[in-house]
C-alpha positions as CSV (number, residue, x, y, z in Angstrom):
1,M,122.4,106.6,140.2
2,S,118.9,105.3,140.9
3,D,117.4,108.7,139.8
4,A,119.2,108.4,136.4
5,F,117.8,104.9,136.0
6,A,114.3,106.0,136.9
7,I,114.5,108.9,134.4
8,F,115.8,106.4,131.7
9,I,112.9,104.0,132.4
10,L,110.4,106.9,132.3
11,V,111.8,108.1,128.9
12,I,111.7,104.6,127.5
13,G,108.1,104.3,128.7
14,V,106.9,107.6,127.2
15,V,108.6,106.9,123.9
16,G,107.2,103.4,123.8
17,F,103.7,104.7,124.6
18,F,103.9,107.2,121.7
19,V,105.3,104.5,119.3
20,I,102.4,102.1,120.2
21,F,99.9,105.0,120.0
22,R,101.0,106.0,116.5
23,A,101.0,102.4,115.3
24,L,97.5,101.8,116.6
25,R,96.2,105.0,114.9
26,K,97.6,103.9,111.6
27,F,96.3,100.3,111.9
28,D,93.1,99.6,110.1
29,P,92.0,96.0,110.0
30,R,89.5,96.7,107.2
31,A,91.9,98.5,104.9
32,G,91.8,95.9,102.2
33,E,88.1,95.2,102.5
34,D,87.0,97.8,100.1
35,D,89.5,96.7,97.5
36,A,88.3,93.1,97.9
37,R,84.7,94.1,97.5
38,A,85.5,96.1,94.3
39,F,87.4,93.0,93.0
40,F,84.4,90.9,93.7
41,D,82.0,93.3,92.0
42,E,84.2,93.3,88.9
43,H,85.2,89.6,88.7
44,G,82.4,87.7,90.5
45,H,84.8,86.0,93.0
46,W,87.0,87.0,95.9
47,P,90.7,87.8,95.3
48,D,91.8,84.6,97.2
49,Q,89.4,82.4,95.2
50,T,89.7,80.9,91.7
51,P,86.7,81.2,89.4
52,Q,86.3,77.4,89.7
53,E,86.2,77.6,93.5
54,A,83.6,80.4,93.4
55,E,81.4,78.5,91.0
56,A,81.6,75.4,93.2
57,E,80.6,77.5,96.2
58,R,77.7,79.0,94.4
59,A,76.5,75.5,93.3
60,E,76.7,74.3,96.9
61,L,74.8,77.3,98.2
62,A,72.2,76.9,95.5
63,R,71.8,73.2,96.5
64,V,71.3,74.1,100.2
65,Y,69.3,77.4,99.9
66,T,66.4,77.2,97.5
67,L,64.2,80.0,96.6
68,S,60.5,79.5,97.4
69,E,57.7,80.9,95.2
70,P,54.7,82.5,96.8
71,D,51.4,80.6,96.7
72,E,48.1,82.1,95.5
73,H,47.8,84.1,98.8
74,D,51.3,85.5,98.4
75,R,52.6,83.4,101.3
76,V,56.0,81.8,101.1
């Protein structure tokens, strides 16, 4: 009886290993990243942002990060 139980546990372990292995091979955490970047290039904001939120974020970044002009010696 204990041999049958050990074989059963072994079979469940092997099947579980292959299920997890196949799931991990198909899992790509960056799958939607290219689509989101294409959306940003086309619309100017991320898919989870409204245009108003994107404009407010740009205004805040422009306030914090200003561009410097080079002086007469081309130093910034």
